[in-house]
C-alpha positions as CSV (number, residue, x, y, z in Angstrom):
1,X,164.5,94.0,111.7
2,X,163.3,96.4,109.1
3,X,162.1,95.8,105.6
4,X,164.3,97.3,102.9
5,X,162.5,99.5,100.5
6,X,164.1,100.4,97.2
7,X,164.2,104.0,96.2
8,X,164.2,105.2,92.6
9,X,167.5,107.0,93.1
10,X,169.1,103.6,94.0
11,X,168.2,102.0,90.7
12,X,170.1,103.3,87.6
13,X,167.9,103.5,84.5
14,X,169.2,101.4,81.6
15,X,168.2,101.5,78.0
16,X,167.8,98.4,75.8
17,X,167.3,98.0,72.1
18,X,165.4,95.0,70.7
19,X,165.4,94.0,67.1
20,X,161.9,92.7,66.2
21,X,163.0,91.2,62.9
22,X,161.4,87.7,62.5
23,X,160.4,87.6,66.2
24,X,157.0,86.2,67.3
25,X,154.8,89.1,68.5
26,X,153.7,87.5,71.8
27,X,157.1,86.4,72.9
28,X,158.6,89.8,72.1
29,X,155.8,91.6,74.0
30,X,156.2,89.4,77.1
31,X,160.0,90.0,77.3
32,X,159.6,93.7,76.7
33,X,156.8,94.0,79.3
34,X,159.0,92.2,81.9
35,X,161.9,94.6,81.2
36,X,159.5,97.6,81.5
37,X,158.2,96.4,84.8
38,X,161.7,95.6,86.2
39,X,161.1,91.9,86.7
40,X,164.7,91.2,85.8
41,X,166.0,93.0,88.9
42,X,166.4,91.3,92.3
43,X,164.8,94.4,93.9
44,X,161.5,93.9,91.9
45,X,158.4,95.1,93.6
46,X,155.1,95.1,91.7
47,X,154.0,98.6,92.9
48,X,157.2,100.4,92.1
49,X,158.5,101.7,88.7
50,X,161.9,99.9,88.7
51,X,161.9,99.1,85.0
52,X,164.2,100.2,82.2
53,X,163.5,102.0,78.8
54,X,163.1,99.7,75.8
55,X,163.6,100.7,72.1
56,X,162.1,98.3,69.6
57,X,163.3,98.6,66.0
58,X,162.1,96.8,62.8
59,X,158.5,96.6,64.0
60,X,157.4,96.1,60.4
61,X,159.2,92.7,60.3
62,X,157.4,91.1,63.2
63,X,156.4,87.5,62.8
64,X,152.8,86.2,63.3
65,X,152.3,82.5,63.5
66,X,149.5,80.5,62.0
67,X,146.6,82.4,60.4
68,X,146.9,85.5,62.6
69,X,147.9,87.6,59.6
70,X,144.4,87.1,58.1
71,X,142.2,86.4,61.1
72,X,143.5,88.7,64.0
73,X,141.4,91.9,64.3
74,X,141.6,94.9,66.5
75,X,138.6,97.0,67.4
76,X,137.9,100.6,68.6
77,X,134.7,102.2,69.6
78,X,133.9,105.9,69.0
79,X,131.2,106.0,71.7
80,X,128.4,106.7,69.2
81,X,125.8,104.2,68.1
82,X,127.2,101.9,65.4
83,X,130.6,103.4,66.1
84,X,132.4,100.0,66.5
85,X,135.1,99.7,63.9
86,X,137.1,96.5,63.2
87,X,140.5,96.5,61.6
88,X,142.5,93.5,60.3
89,X,146.1,93.3,61.6
90,X,147.4,93.5,58.0
91,X,145.7,96.9,57.6
92,X,147.2,98.2,60.8
93,X,150.7,96.9,59.9
94,X,150.5,98.8,56.6
95,X,149.4,102.0,58.3
96,X,151.4,101.9,61.5
97,X,153.4,98.8,62.5
98,X,154.5,100.1,65.8
99,X,150.8,100.2,67.0
100,X,150.7,96.4,67.0
101,X,153.6,96.0,69.4
102,X,152.4,98.9,71.6
103,X,149.0,97.2,71.9
104,X,150.5,93.8,72.7
105,X,152.8,95.2,75.4
106,X,150.1,97.5,76.9
107,X,147.9,94.4,77.4
108,X,150.6,92.8,79.6
109,X,151.1,95.8,81.9
110,X,148.9,96.9,84.8
111,X,145.8,98.9,83.9
112,X,146.5,101.8,86.2
113,X,148.7,104.9,86.6
114,X,151.8,102.7,86.9
115,X,151.0,101.0,83.6
116,X,150.6,104.3,81.8
117,X,153.9,105.5,83.2
118,X,155.6,102.3,82.1
119,X,154.2,102.7,78.6
120,X,156.1,106.0,78.3
121,X,159.3,104.1,78.5
122,X,158.6,102.0,75.4
123,X,159.8,103.4,72.1
124,X,158.8,101.5,68.9
125,X,160.1,102.3,65.4
126,X,159.1,100.6,62.1
127,X,162.5,100.7,60.6
128,X,166.1,99.9,61.8
129,X,166.9,103.5,62.8
130,X,166.1,105.2,66.1
131,X,167.1,108.6,67.6
132,X,168.2,107.2,71.0
133,X,171.9,106.6,70.3
134,X,172.9,109.2,72.9
135,X,171.5,107.0,75.7
136,X,173.8,104.1,74.7
137,X,171.2,101.4,74.6
138,X,172.4,97.8,75.2
139,X,171.4,95.1,72.7
140,X,168.8,92.7,74.1
141,X,168.2,89.3,72.4
142,X,164.8,87.9,72.4
143,X,164.1,84.2,71.7
144,X,166.5,81.8,70.0
């Protein structure tokens, strides 16, 4: 008996649109990461790219529980001495709200070539409009 291996041509690519309005950041990121990896498919295999494309809209209206709005910080290092910079999540949300969702989803994907390929399937927009209407994305509900 042979093991059935799924081919990329056998899996049709779907597009989903997720409204992030008043959704918790972590719960939204876990659901989106699962769709990107393809965990919702019965043919799921951790080393194949079987996931679908996800469009997240209303990223500026994401919900942060507790005191995360004041206490959560992101950092980046330039590589130079004293080049470590900390930013509060409120500063990042004012400048680019899509960056917060991208960072959360990226942390839930593999840290290799597959993870980088999956991140290209994530499209995040601050407002309610997106330019992917031609792909006919299906609405995906997250949470309650």
